C-alpha positions as CSV (number, residue, x, y, z in Angstrom):
1,M,56.8,-49.4,43.9
2,A,53.4,-49.1,45.4
3,T,53.3,-49.0,49.1
4,A,51.1,-51.3,51.2
5,N,48.9,-48.2,51.8
6,E,48.5,-47.3,48.2
7,T,47.3,-50.8,47.3
8,K,44.9,-51.2,50.2
9,T,43.1,-47.9,50.6
10,S,41.3,-47.4,47.3
11,S,38.1,-46.5,49.1
12,Y,39.8,-43.2,50.1
13,R,40.5,-40.3,47.7
14,V,43.0,-38.4,49.8
15,I,44.3,-40.7,52.5
16,G,47.1,-42.8,51.2
17,T,48.1,-40.3,48.5
18,R,51.2,-38.2,48.4
19,P,50.2,-34.5,48.0
20,I,53.0,-31.9,48.2
21,R,53.4,-30.6,51.7
22,H,51.7,-27.2,52.2
23,D,54.7,-25.6,53.8
24,G,57.2,-27.0,51.3
25,V,57.8,-23.9,49.2
26,D,58.4,-21.6,52.2
27,K,60.9,-24.1,53.7
28,V,62.9,-24.7,50.5
29,T,63.0,-21.0,49.7
30,G,64.0,-19.9,53.2
31,R,60.8,-17.9,53.8
32,A,59.6,-20.0,56.7
33,V,60.1,-18.2,60.0
34,Y,62.2,-20.2,62.5
35,G,63.0,-19.1,66.0
36,N,66.2,-17.2,65.1
37,D,64.4,-15.3,62.3
38,V,62.3,-13.3,64.8
39,Q,63.4,-9.7,64.8
40,L,61.5,-7.1,66.9
41,P,62.3,-3.3,67.1
42,G,64.7,-2.6,69.9
43,L,65.7,-6.2,70.2
44,L,68.4,-7.1,72.8
45,Y,70.4,-10.2,72.9
46,G,70.5,-12.5,75.9
47,R,73.2,-14.8,77.0
48,V,73.4,-17.3,79.9
49,L,76.2,-17.9,82.4
50,R,76.5,-21.6,83.1
51,S,78.3,-23.4,85.8
52,P,81.8,-24.8,85.2
53,H,81.2,-27.3,87.9
54,A,79.1,-30.5,87.8
55,H,78.2,-30.2,91.5
56,A,78.8,-27.2,93.8
57,R,77.1,-25.0,96.3
58,I,76.6,-21.4,95.3
59,R,78.0,-19.1,98.1
60,S,77.3,-15.8,96.3
61,I,76.6,-14.2,92.9
62,D,77.8,-10.6,92.3
63,T,76.5,-9.0,89.1
64,T,77.7,-5.5,89.9
65,K,80.4,-5.2,87.3
66,A,78.3,-6.7,84.6
67,E,75.5,-4.3,85.2
68,K,77.9,-1.3,84.8
69,L,79.2,-2.5,81.4
70,P,78.1,-0.1,78.6
71,G,75.5,-1.7,76.4
72,V,74.1,-4.0,79.1
73,F,70.4,-3.5,79.9
74,A,69.6,-6.2,82.3
75,V,71.2,-8.9,84.5
76,I,69.3,-11.6,86.3
77,S,69.9,-14.6,88.6
78,S,67.6,-16.8,90.7
79,A,67.0,-13.8,92.9
80,D,64.7,-12.4,90.2
81,I,62.4,-15.4,90.1
82,D,60.3,-16.4,93.1
83,P,61.0,-19.9,94.4
84,H,58.4,-22.6,94.0
85,E,57.2,-25.4,96.2
86,S,57.3,-29.0,95.1
87,K,54.1,-28.9,93.0
88,M,53.4,-30.8,89.7
89,A,52.3,-29.1,86.5
90,E,50.9,-31.1,83.6
91,L,52.8,-30.8,80.3
92,G,50.5,-32.9,78.1
93,E,53.1,-35.5,77.5
94,G,54.1,-36.0,81.2
95,S,54.3,-33.5,84.0
96,V,56.9,-31.4,85.7
97,N,57.8,-30.5,89.3
98,L,57.7,-26.7,89.4
99,Q,60.4,-26.4,92.1
100,Y,62.8,-28.5,90.0
101,L,61.8,-26.7,86.8
102,C,62.5,-23.3,88.4
103,E,65.8,-24.4,89.8
104,N,66.8,-25.9,86.5
105,V,66.0,-22.6,84.7
106,L,68.3,-20.7,87.1
107,A,70.2,-22.5,89.9
108,R,69.4,-21.3,93.4
109,K,71.5,-22.8,96.1
110,K,73.5,-25.5,94.2
111,V,74.5,-26.3,90.6
112,L,73.9,-29.9,89.8
113,Y,75.6,-30.3,86.4
114,K,78.2,-28.6,84.3
115,G,76.2,-26.1,82.2
116,H,73.6,-25.4,84.8
117,A,72.3,-21.9,84.3
118,V,73.3,-19.5,87.0
119,A,72.7,-16.0,85.6
120,A,71.8,-14.2,82.4
121,V,72.4,-10.8,80.7
122,A,70.7,-8.8,78.0
123,A,72.7,-6.4,75.9
124,V,72.8,-4.5,72.6
125,N,74.5,-7.3,70.9
126,A,75.8,-10.8,71.6
127,H,79.4,-9.7,71.9
128,V,78.7,-7.3,74.7
129,A,76.4,-9.9,76.4
130,E,79.3,-12.4,76.4
131,E,81.7,-9.8,77.8
132,A,79.2,-9.1,80.6
133,L,79.0,-12.8,81.5
134,K,82.8,-12.7,82.2
135,L,82.2,-10.0,84.7
136,I,79.7,-11.9,86.8
137,E,81.4,-13.2,89.9
138,V,80.2,-16.5,91.3
139,D,81.7,-18.0,94.5
140,Y,81.3,-21.8,94.3
141,D,82.0,-24.5,96.9
142,P,82.7,-27.5,94.6
143,L,81.4,-30.9,95.7
144,H,82.0,-34.5,94.5
145,A,80.1,-35.4,91.3
146,V,78.6,-38.7,90.3
147,T,77.7,-39.5,86.7
148,W,77.0,-43.3,86.6
149,V,73.6,-44.5,87.7
150,L,74.8,-47.4,89.8
151,D,77.3,-45.1,91.7
152,A,74.6,-42.6,92.4
153,M,72.5,-45.4,94.1
154,K,75.2,-46.3,96.5
155,D,74.8,-45.5,100.2
156,D,77.9,-43.2,100.2
157,A,77.0,-41.4,97.0
158,P,76.9,-37.5,97.1
159,I,73.3,-36.4,97.6
160,L,72.0,-34.0,95.0
161,I,68.6,-32.9,96.5
162,D,68.6,-32.9,100.3
163,D,64.8,-33.4,100.6
164,L,64.3,-35.9,97.8
165,K,62.1,-38.9,98.8
166,T,61.5,-42.0,96.8
167,E,58.1,-42.2,95.1
168,G,56.3,-45.4,94.2
169,A,57.0,-48.9,95.6
170,P,58.6,-48.9,99.1
171,L,62.3,-49.6,99.3
172,P,63.8,-51.6,102.2
173,H,66.4,-49.8,104.4
174,S,65.5,-46.4,102.8
175,K,66.5,-43.9,105.5
176,G,67.5,-40.3,105.1
177,P,68.2,-38.4,101.8
178,T,68.4,-40.4,98.6
179,N,69.2,-40.1,94.9
180,I,66.4,-42.6,94.0
181,A,63.5,-40.5,92.9
182,Q,61.2,-43.3,91.9
183,H,60.8,-47.0,92.4
184,I,58.5,-49.0,90.1
185,V,57.5,-52.6,90.4
186,F,55.2,-54.4,87.8
187,S,54.4,-58.1,88.1
188,K,52.3,-60.7,86.4
189,G,51.9,-64.4,87.3
190,D,54.5,-66.2,89.5
191,I,58.0,-65.7,88.2
192,E,59.6,-68.2,90.6
193,K,57.2,-70.9,89.3
194,G,57.8,-69.8,85.7
195,F,61.6,-70.0,85.9
196,A,61.2,-73.4,87.7
197,E,59.3,-74.6,84.6
198,A,61.9,-73.3,82.2
199,D,64.3,-75.6,80.3
200,V,66.6,-72.7,79.3
201,I,67.3,-69.6,81.3
202,I,69.6,-66.7,80.1
203,E,70.4,-63.7,82.2
204,R,72.5,-60.7,81.0
205,E,73.5,-57.2,82.1
206,F,73.4,-54.2,79.8
207,K,74.8,-50.6,79.8
208,S,73.8,-47.7,77.6
209,A,75.3,-44.2,77.5
210,T,73.5,-40.9,77.6
211,V,72.8,-39.7,74.0
212,H,71.3,-36.5,72.6
213,Q,68.3,-36.0,70.2
214,G,70.6,-34.2,67.9
215,Y,68.2,-31.7,66.4
216,I,69.8,-29.4,64.0
217,E,68.3,-26.2,65.4
218,P,69.5,-25.0,68.9
219,H,67.0,-23.7,71.4
220,V,66.0,-20.1,70.8
221,A,63.3,-17.8,72.3
222,T,62.3,-14.2,71.9
223,A,60.2,-12.5,74.7
224,L,58.5,-9.2,74.9
225,W,57.0,-8.2,78.4
226,S,54.8,-5.3,77.6
227,P,54.1,-2.5,80.1
228,D,50.5,-3.7,80.4
229,G,51.8,-6.9,81.9
230,H,51.2,-9.1,78.9
231,L,54.1,-11.5,77.9
232,S,54.6,-12.6,74.3
233,I,57.0,-15.4,73.4
234,W,58.2,-16.6,70.0
235,A,59.8,-20.0,70.5
236,S,61.2,-23.1,68.9
237,T,58.9,-25.5,70.9
238,Q,57.1,-28.8,70.4
239,G,54.1,-27.4,72.3
240,S,53.1,-23.8,72.5
241,F,50.5,-24.5,75.2
242,T,53.0,-26.4,77.2
243,C,55.5,-23.5,76.9
244,R,52.8,-21.1,77.9
245,Q,51.8,-23.2,81.0
246,Q,55.3,-23.7,82.2
247,T,56.4,-20.1,81.8
248,A,53.2,-18.7,83.3
249,E,53.6,-21.0,86.4
250,L,57.2,-20.1,86.9
251,L,56.5,-16.3,86.6
252,A,53.3,-16.4,88.6
253,L,51.2,-15.1,85.7
254,P,47.7,-16.2,84.6
255,V,47.9,-18.0,81.3
256,S,45.7,-15.3,79.7
257,K,48.6,-13.0,80.2
258,V,51.0,-15.2,78.1
259,T,50.9,-15.7,74.4
260,V,53.3,-18.2,72.8
261,T,53.8,-18.2,69.0
262,P,55.4,-21.4,67.8
263,C,58.0,-20.8,65.1
264,E,59.0,-23.4,62.6
265,I,61.1,-26.0,64.4
266,G,64.3,-27.5,63.3
267,G,63.8,-30.8,65.1
268,G,62.9,-31.7,68.6
269,F,62.2,-35.5,69.0
270,G,61.1,-34.8,72.6
271,G,63.9,-32.4,73.5
272,K,61.9,-29.2,73.0
273,I,59.0,-29.7,75.4
274,R,60.5,-28.5,78.7
275,V,61.3,-24.8,78.9
276,Y,64.9,-23.7,79.5
277,I,65.4,-20.2,78.1
278,E,61.9,-18.9,77.6
279,P,61.5,-17.7,81.3
280,I,65.0,-16.2,81.1
281,A,64.2,-14.2,78.0
282,A,60.9,-13.1,79.7
283,L,62.6,-11.9,82.9
284,L,65.3,-10.1,80.9
285,S,62.6,-8.4,78.8
286,K,60.7,-7.3,81.9
287,K,63.8,-5.9,83.6
288,S,65.1,-4.1,80.5
289,G,61.8,-3.0,79.0
290,R,62.9,-4.3,75.6
291,P,62.3,-7.4,73.6
292,V,65.1,-10.0,74.3
293,K,66.2,-13.0,72.2
294,V,68.1,-15.8,73.9
295,L,69.9,-18.3,71.6
296,M,71.9,-21.4,72.8
297,N,75.1,-22.4,71.2
298,R,75.8,-26.0,70.5
299,A,77.7,-26.6,73.7
300,D,74.8,-25.2,75.7
301,V,72.4,-27.6,73.9
302,F,74.6,-30.6,74.7
303,E,75.4,-29.7,78.3
304,S,72.3,-28.0,79.4
305,T,69.2,-29.5,77.8
306,G,67.6,-32.8,78.2
307,P,69.3,-35.9,76.6
308,T,68.3,-39.5,77.1
309,P,69.0,-41.4,80.2
310,G,72.0,-43.6,80.4
311,S,71.0,-47.0,81.9
312,F,71.9,-50.2,83.5
313,I,69.5,-53.1,82.8
314,R,69.5,-56.8,83.9
315,V,67.2,-59.1,81.9
316,K,66.5,-62.7,82.7
317,L,64.3,-64.8,80.4
318,G,63.3,-68.5,80.6
319,A,61.8,-70.7,77.9
320,K,60.7,-74.3,77.3
321,R,62.4,-76.5,74.8
322,D,59.6,-75.9,72.4
323,G,60.5,-72.2,72.3
324,R,57.7,-71.0,74.5
325,L,58.7,-68.2,76.9
326,V,57.5,-68.9,80.5
327,A,59.1,-66.2,82.6
328,G,60.9,-62.8,82.5
329,D,62.6,-60.6,85.1
330,A,64.0,-57.2,84.5
331,W,65.9,-54.8,86.8
332,M,66.3,-51.4,85.4
333,A,68.1,-48.2,86.6
334,Y,67.8,-45.1,84.4
335,D,69.6,-41.7,84.8
336,A,67.2,-38.9,85.7
337,G,69.9,-36.3,85.4
338,A,70.0,-33.6,88.0
339,Y,66.2,-33.8,88.8
340,P,63.6,-36.6,88.7
341,A,62.7,-37.3,85.1
342,G,60.3,-40.2,85.0
343,I,61.5,-41.9,81.8
344,I,62.0,-45.1,83.8
345,G,58.2,-45.5,83.7
346,P,57.9,-45.9,79.9
347,G,61.1,-48.0,80.0
348,C,59.5,-50.5,82.5
349,V,56.3,-50.6,80.3
350,C,58.3,-51.3,77.2
351,V,60.9,-53.9,78.2
352,F,58.7,-57.0,77.8
353,S,56.0,-55.4,75.7
354,C,56.6,-57.4,72.5
355,Y,56.0,-60.8,74.1
356,D,53.3,-62.8,75.8
357,L,55.0,-63.7,79.1
358,P,52.7,-65.6,81.5
359,N,55.0,-64.8,84.4
360,A,57.0,-61.5,84.6
361,R,58.4,-59.0,87.0
362,V,59.9,-55.6,86.2
363,E,61.6,-53.3,88.7
364,G,62.7,-49.9,87.8
365,F,64.6,-46.9,89.4
366,D,64.7,-43.3,88.4
367,V,68.0,-42.0,89.8
368,V,69.3,-38.4,90.0
369,L,73.0,-37.7,89.3
370,N,75.2,-34.9,88.0
371,K,74.1,-34.6,84.4
372,P,71.4,-32.4,82.8
373,Q,67.9,-33.5,83.6
374,T,67.0,-36.2,81.0
375,A,64.1,-35.7,78.6
376,A,62.1,-37.6,76.1
377,Y,63.7,-38.8,72.9
378,R,61.6,-40.7,70.5
379,A,59.9,-43.6,72.4
380,P,61.6,-42.5,75.6
381,G,63.0,-45.4,77.6
382,S,62.0,-48.0,75.0
383,T,65.3,-48.1,73.1
384,N,67.4,-49.0,76.1
385,A,64.8,-51.7,77.1
386,A,64.6,-53.2,73.6
387,F,68.3,-53.5,73.4
388,A,68.4,-55.6,76.6
389,C,65.3,-57.7,76.0
390,E,65.9,-58.4,72.3
391,T,69.5,-59.4,72.9
392,V,68.4,-62.1,75.3
393,I,65.7,-63.2,72.9
394,E,68.3,-63.7,70.3
395,E,70.5,-65.8,72.7
396,L,67.5,-67.9,73.6
397,A,66.6,-68.6,70.0
398,E,70.1,-69.6,69.2
399,K,70.3,-71.9,72.3
400,L,67.1,-73.6,71.3
401,G,68.0,-73.9,67.6
402,I,65.0,-71.9,66.5
403,D,65.0,-69.2,63.7
404,P,65.0,-65.8,65.4
405,I,61.8,-64.6,63.7
406,E,60.1,-67.9,64.2
407,F,61.0,-67.8,67.9
408,R,59.4,-64.3,68.2
409,L,56.4,-65.5,66.3
410,K,55.8,-68.2,68.9
411,N,55.8,-65.6,71.7
412,A,54.5,-62.5,70.0
413,A,52.1,-60.3,71.8
414,K,48.7,-60.1,70.1
415,E,45.2,-59.0,70.7
416,G,44.3,-59.9,74.3
417,T,47.9,-60.3,75.5
418,R,48.3,-58.6,78.9
419,R,51.5,-56.7,79.6
420,P,53.2,-56.9,83.0
421,D,52.1,-53.3,83.8
422,G,48.4,-54.3,83.5
423,P,46.8,-53.3,80.2
424,A,45.6,-55.9,77.6
425,Y,46.2,-55.2,74.0
426,P,43.5,-54.4,71.6
427,V,44.1,-55.0,67.9
428,I,47.8,-54.8,67.2
429,G,50.2,-55.7,64.4
430,L,53.3,-57.3,65.8
431,V,52.6,-60.7,64.2
432,E,52.0,-59.1,60.9
433,T,55.4,-57.2,61.0
434,L,57.2,-60.5,61.9
435,K,55.5,-62.4,59.1
436,T,56.2,-59.6,56.6
437,A,59.9,-59.5,57.7
438,K,60.3,-63.2,57.4
439,A,58.8,-63.2,53.9
440,H,60.9,-60.2,52.8
441,P,63.7,-61.0,50.3
442,H,66.2,-59.4,52.6
443,Y,65.8,-62.1,55.3
444,S,66.5,-64.9,52.9
445,A,69.1,-63.1,50.7
446,T,72.6,-64.6,50.6
447,L,75.1,-62.7,52.7
448,E,78.6,-63.4,51.4
449,G,82.0,-62.3,52.6
450,P,84.0,-62.5,55.8
451,N,82.9,-60.8,59.0
452,R,79.4,-60.1,57.8
453,G,76.3,-60.9,59.7
454,R,72.5,-60.4,59.7
455,G,70.4,-59.4,62.8
456,V,66.8,-58.9,63.7
457,G,65.2,-56.8,66.4
458,C,61.7,-55.8,67.4
459,G,60.4,-52.6,69.1
460,F,57.3,-51.1,70.7
461,W,55.7,-47.8,71.6
462,M,52.3,-47.3,73.3
463,N,51.7,-43.9,71.6
464,A,49.7,-41.0,73.1
465,G,46.3,-39.4,72.5
466,L,45.7,-36.4,74.7
467,K,44.0,-33.1,73.8
468,S,43.8,-31.3,70.5
469,S,41.6,-28.5,69.1
470,V,41.0,-27.2,65.6
471,T,38.7,-24.7,63.8
472,A,38.0,-24.7,60.1
473,H,36.5,-21.9,58.1
474,V,34.8,-22.5,54.7
475,N,35.8,-20.0,52.1
476,G,33.6,-18.9,49.2
477,D,36.0,-20.4,46.7
478,G,35.5,-23.9,48.1
479,T,38.7,-24.0,50.1
480,V,38.8,-24.5,53.9
481,T,41.2,-22.7,56.2
482,L,42.3,-25.1,58.9
483,V,43.5,-23.5,62.2
484,E,45.4,-25.8,64.5
485,G,47.8,-25.6,67.5
486,S,50.1,-28.6,66.8
487,T,53.6,-27.6,66.0
488,D,54.5,-29.1,62.6
489,I,57.7,-31.2,63.0
490,G,57.2,-34.1,60.5
491,G,54.6,-32.8,58.1
492,T,51.6,-32.9,60.3
493,R,50.1,-29.8,58.7
494,T,49.5,-32.0,55.7
495,S,48.5,-35.2,57.4
496,I,45.9,-33.3,59.5
497,A,44.7,-31.4,56.4
498,M,44.3,-34.7,54.5
499,Q,42.0,-36.1,57.1
500,L,39.9,-32.9,57.0
501,A,39.9,-33.1,53.2
502,E,38.9,-36.8,53.2
503,T,36.0,-36.1,55.4
504,L,34.8,-33.1,53.3
505,G,35.3,-34.8,50.0
506,I,37.8,-32.1,48.7
507,T,41.4,-32.3,47.8
508,A,44.3,-31.8,50.2
509,E,45.4,-28.8,48.2
510,E,42.0,-27.2,48.9
511,V,42.8,-27.1,52.6
512,V,44.9,-24.2,53.9
513,P,46.4,-25.2,57.2
514,R,47.7,-22.7,59.7
515,V,49.6,-23.3,62.9
516,V,48.8,-20.4,65.1
517,D,49.6,-19.0,68.6
518,T,47.9,-19.9,71.9
519,D,45.4,-17.1,71.7
520,S,44.1,-18.2,68.3
521,V,43.0,-21.8,68.8
522,G,41.8,-24.1,71.6
523,Y,44.2,-25.9,73.9
524,T,46.4,-28.4,72.1
525,D,49.0,-30.7,73.7
526,V,52.5,-31.2,72.5
527,T,53.6,-32.5,69.2
528,G,55.1,-35.6,70.8
529,G,54.4,-39.2,71.7
530,S,53.3,-39.9,68.1
531,R,50.0,-38.3,68.9
532,T,49.6,-35.4,66.4
533,T,48.3,-37.1,63.2
534,F,46.2,-39.4,65.5
535,A,44.7,-36.8,67.9
536,T,44.7,-33.5,65.9
537,G,43.7,-35.4,62.9
538,W,40.8,-36.8,64.8
539,A,39.8,-33.2,65.8
540,A,40.0,-32.2,62.1
541,H,37.7,-35.1,61.2
542,D,35.2,-34.0,63.8
543,A,35.4,-30.3,62.7
544,A,34.7,-31.5,59.2
545,I,31.7,-33.4,60.4
546,D,30.5,-30.2,62.0
547,I,31.0,-28.4,58.7
548,V,29.0,-31.0,56.8
549,K,26.2,-30.7,59.3
550,Q,26.1,-26.9,58.9
551,M,26.4,-27.0,55.2
552,S,23.6,-29.6,54.9
553,A,21.3,-27.3,56.8
554,R,22.3,-24.5,54.4
555,A,21.6,-26.7,51.4
556,A,18.2,-27.5,52.9
557,E,17.5,-23.8,53.3
558,F,18.6,-23.1,49.8
559,W,16.5,-26.0,48.4
560,K,13.5,-25.3,50.6
561,C,13.5,-28.8,52.1
562,S,14.1,-30.5,55.4
563,P,17.8,-31.0,56.5
564,D,16.9,-34.7,56.9
565,E,16.3,-34.9,53.1
566,V,19.9,-33.7,52.4
567,T,22.6,-36.4,52.0
568,F,26.4,-36.0,51.8
569,D,28.8,-38.3,50.1
570,R,32.4,-37.6,49.0
571,G,31.9,-33.9,48.6
572,L,28.4,-34.0,47.0
573,F,25.3,-32.6,48.8
574,S,22.1,-33.9,47.3
575,S,18.4,-34.2,47.9
576,K,15.7,-35.9,45.8
577,S,15.9,-33.3,43.0
578,H,19.0,-31.2,43.7
579,A,22.7,-31.6,43.9
580,L,25.6,-29.3,44.6
581,T,29.3,-30.0,45.1
582,F,31.1,-28.8,48.2
583,K,32.7,-26.0,46.2
584,E,29.4,-25.0,44.6
585,L,27.6,-24.9,47.9
586,A,30.5,-23.0,49.5
587,G,30.0,-20.3,46.9
588,K,26.4,-19.8,48.1
589,I,26.9,-19.8,51.9
590,Q,26.8,-16.0,52.1
591,E,23.3,-16.1,50.6
592,T,22.1,-18.4,53.5
593,G,23.5,-16.9,56.7
594,G,27.2,-16.2,56.2
595,T,30.4,-17.9,57.2
596,I,30.5,-21.5,58.3
597,T,33.0,-22.5,60.9
598,G,33.6,-26.0,62.1
599,R,35.2,-26.7,65.4
600,A,36.2,-29.6,67.5
601,S,38.2,-30.2,70.7
602,V,39.0,-33.8,71.5
603,E,40.6,-35.8,74.3
604,A,41.6,-38.7,72.0
605,K,41.1,-42.1,73.5
606,G,41.6,-45.5,71.8
607,V,45.3,-45.0,71.0
608,G,46.7,-47.9,69.0
609,A,50.2,-49.3,70.0
610,T,52.8,-49.6,67.3
611,F,55.4,-52.4,66.6
612,G,58.2,-52.8,64.2
613,T,60.6,-55.6,63.1
614,H,63.9,-54.7,61.6
615,I,66.5,-56.6,59.6
616,V,70.1,-55.4,59.2
617,D,73.2,-56.6,57.5
618,V,76.6,-55.4,58.8
619,E,80.3,-55.9,58.1
620,V,82.8,-55.6,61.0
621,D,86.4,-54.6,60.4
622,P,88.3,-56.9,62.9
623,E,91.3,-54.6,63.0
624,T,89.5,-51.4,63.9
625,G,86.2,-52.6,65.3
626,K,84.3,-50.3,62.9
627,V,80.8,-51.6,62.0
628,K,79.5,-50.8,58.5
629,I,75.8,-51.0,57.8
630,L,75.3,-52.8,54.5
631,R,71.5,-53.1,54.2
632,Y,68.6,-52.1,56.4
633,T,64.9,-53.1,56.1
634,A,62.4,-51.7,58.7
635,V,59.0,-53.3,58.7
636,Q,56.4,-51.4,60.8
637,D,52.7,-51.5,61.5
638,C,51.6,-48.0,60.7
639,G,47.9,-48.4,61.1
640,R,46.2,-46.6,58.3
641,V,48.9,-44.6,56.5
642,I,47.8,-41.1,55.8
643,H,50.7,-39.8,53.8
644,P,53.0,-42.6,52.7
645,S,56.0,-40.3,52.1
646,Y,55.8,-38.8,55.6
647,A,55.5,-42.3,57.1
648,E,58.4,-43.5,55.2
649,G,60.5,-40.5,56.3
650,Q,59.6,-41.0,59.9
651,I,60.7,-44.6,59.7
652,Q,63.9,-43.8,57.9
653,G,64.7,-41.0,60.3
654,G,64.1,-43.1,63.4
655,V,66.3,-45.9,62.1
656,V,69.2,-43.5,61.4
657,Q,68.9,-42.2,65.0
658,G,68.8,-45.7,66.2
659,I,72.0,-46.5,64.2
660,G,73.7,-43.6,65.8
661,W,72.6,-44.7,69.3
662,A,73.8,-48.2,68.5
663,L,77.2,-47.5,67.1
664,N,78.7,-44.1,68.0
665,E,76.7,-41.6,70.1
666,E,77.5,-41.1,73.7
667,Y,78.1,-38.4,76.3
668,V,81.8,-38.8,77.5
669,Y,82.3,-37.5,81.1
670,D,85.6,-37.0,82.9
671,A,86.1,-37.7,86.6
672,D,84.9,-34.3,87.5
673,G,81.6,-34.7,85.7
674,R,82.4,-32.6,82.7
675,M,81.2,-33.6,79.3
676,R,84.3,-33.8,77.1
677,N,82.6,-34.0,73.7
678,A,80.0,-31.2,73.7
679,S,80.3,-30.3,70.0
680,M,79.2,-31.7,66.7
681,L,82.9,-32.4,65.9
682,D,83.3,-34.7,68.8
683,Y,79.8,-36.0,69.4
684,R,79.6,-38.6,66.6
685,M,76.2,-38.7,64.9
686,P,75.6,-40.6,61.6
687,T,76.0,-38.8,58.4
688,A,74.9,-39.8,54.9
689,V,78.1,-41.8,54.4
690,D,77.4,-44.0,57.4
691,V,74.0,-45.5,56.4
692,P,72.8,-47.2,53.3
693,T,69.4,-46.7,51.7
694,I,66.9,-47.7,54.4
695,E,63.9,-49.6,53.0
696,P,60.7,-48.9,55.0
697,V,58.0,-51.6,54.6
698,M,54.6,-50.3,55.9
699,V,52.2,-52.9,57.1
700,E,48.6,-51.7,57.7
701,V,46.7,-53.0,60.7
702,P,44.2,-50.1,61.1
703,N,43.4,-48.9,64.6
704,P,39.7,-49.7,64.9
705,R,39.2,-47.0,67.5
706,H,40.2,-44.1,65.2
707,P,38.0,-42.7,62.5
708,Y,40.6,-43.4,59.9
709,G,42.5,-46.2,61.6
710,V,45.5,-44.1,62.5
711,R,48.4,-45.2,64.7
712,G,51.4,-43.1,65.6
713,V,54.4,-43.8,63.4
714,G,57.4,-41.7,64.6
715,E,58.5,-43.4,67.8
716,V,59.0,-47.1,67.1
717,P,61.7,-46.9,64.4
718,I,64.4,-45.9,66.9
719,C,63.8,-48.9,69.2
720,P,65.0,-52.0,67.3
721,P,68.3,-50.8,65.6
722,P,70.7,-51.3,68.6
723,A,69.5,-54.9,69.3
724,A,69.3,-55.8,65.6
725,I,72.8,-54.4,64.9
726,G,74.1,-56.2,68.0
727,A,72.7,-59.5,66.7
728,A,74.3,-58.8,63.3
729,I,77.7,-58.1,64.9
730,Y,77.4,-61.4,66.8
731,N,76.6,-63.3,63.6
732,A,79.5,-61.5,61.9
733,I,82.3,-62.1,64.4
734,G,80.8,-64.4,67.1
735,I,80.9,-61.8,69.9
736,R,77.8,-60.4,71.7
737,M,77.9,-56.8,72.7
738,Y,76.1,-55.8,75.9
739,E,77.0,-52.1,76.0
740,L,76.0,-49.1,73.9
741,P,77.3,-47.6,71.9
742,M,79.0,-50.5,70.1
743,S,81.7,-48.1,68.9
744,P,84.9,-49.1,67.2
745,P,87.0,-49.0,70.4
746,K,84.5,-51.2,72.3
747,V,84.1,-53.7,69.4
748,C,87.9,-53.8,69.0
749,Q,88.4,-54.4,72.7
750,A,85.8,-57.1,72.6
751,I,87.7,-58.8,69.8
752,I,91.0,-58.6,71.7
753,N,89.4,-59.9,74.9
754,E,87.9,-62.8,72.9
755,A,91.2,-63.7,71.4
756,S,92.9,-63.5,74.8
757,A,90.3,-65.8,76.3
758,K,91.1,-68.4,73.7
């Protein structure tokens, strides 16, 4: 079946087609180099000692016995890294407080979560390293732990960071130390007046658990600190320049002394931006004089890296009898984990982002507690917010007797709509996704059988632009070597190469993309925020324009005419009496001055927001509470689709993760703040048997501010599933769920409670 892209972009030769990915052969044959494949002469193996307590003071650390164990070359603790002041460092997608980053890498005075790194060793092999960890003596003074966001906000809650002050909007009665790191207030119009005008008002409270990104590859880094003071790192990272910046800042090195080589990455989804083990590997290498590899096990990944925030959200919406929304109020508290995380900001932006609310207020809190510091996960903060808002939207539509999609269409954000946080939308495609969903055969299909229901949900992400650099070298055979700094997670080598190829009038196969280290290309921000195809693709477009300009001048020199007389169209250079294809002219560049290199560095503006509308059918087993997904359709505005297969894969992957978030995934903590399910056996992610074929429907509303109309694709698909599935559960058994995950025990308990109430 032709995609929307393939039927609408006939003016393009490359964009909208499905070339085979450039790195495909290496990945399917096992030749691609991932982080754990790096092997250097004299390599040592590092392991990290982690706290067994969720909250405790560190009285002392004695590494003497570990240092004497044969085969151990280095042992480090926080004493080996200078403390940092509370200073912010930019990460491209967000920023980090260096004091907190330093203390998270190696705990200094306190441990703030179970799994907090305390010390590390480097030894001849992993077995000796693990034996050495057992010999390190740490004297802890255990403290009370808090793992639920509302408990951490109470006046009598244990304080994690003694000097933490609330940033943002002033809080009444805020005296002394606090666990509230940030307070946000957005407002628009007059909500009291708006609710006074409403004919129907619904207010609900929602809870969501902490979940993990679930990338298949654990964190791994290899470091070599040379005698000349230069540090080389090979890492599984979403941003080599971000990794370089963080590591250099922590170790007081100039960035010119640090080279980061990004390996192939087995997933990240936002969880591999902050550094955890890279500085540890570096310090162990410096102390031992040998290269050191540090690899996390799966429990380390769950307990010690950045999952999503758990949350408590209260949403109140008011509407007129005709279905027009008049007011909205949201109160949101997100886990920050052990240190301020800032994901509440995007959550507050996203909660009402799909709707044109004349009167709205959003209040948000970033709250520290005894869990690992939270990190980005595909549209960070938006999934929690969408679950809350969309569930209330469903209830309003039912109360007013209006079709759920029609109700959304009456209130959908469109060009010119102003969000509560301030910005007004440019051209966006939410209305188009809603109309496409309503017209889709899935929405009108008969759903037969008991305990079956259909639900709808919408989602939003603002996307990111940021900085990207590329260089491109024209080869004599007509190919072009494309050098870029964006880690390839979802096929971006090819989507970027396709934009270069389209601009040059050559095929995607004639571009040879290379993702290189931080010394070999200009600064490039992280692969995250759905920015890479947009921003690095834009840089590739501009580099191609640079090549065309240079080659036109070469053609003019070759033809003895003015460069103004040379035209270029779809790979053909021509003048009044001459013509050469790109390949033909490339074969002659050595005759007219040598190599041609195009280059571009962009700080991409004009980001286009992305919206999606999902439809899902479920069947609920009333005896066990198990929810089975029967059918799933995900409609999304993808802007101009560069590679349809990759866009479809992003949508399908995001939906699967959203299904996991909706139905099963959660961190389970005991009373002492210990995670009880830190393994793939006990942490329940969806498998192939849990999901049906997911049908992606790509709607194209090109972003007019990008050379090829690109919008980010990867974030939005994770946002609608929990709300859509919650609506389907309600339509199947008549019970609304207000807590994630909607796991079998919770659904079963809700059924029992409903029966008891009757």
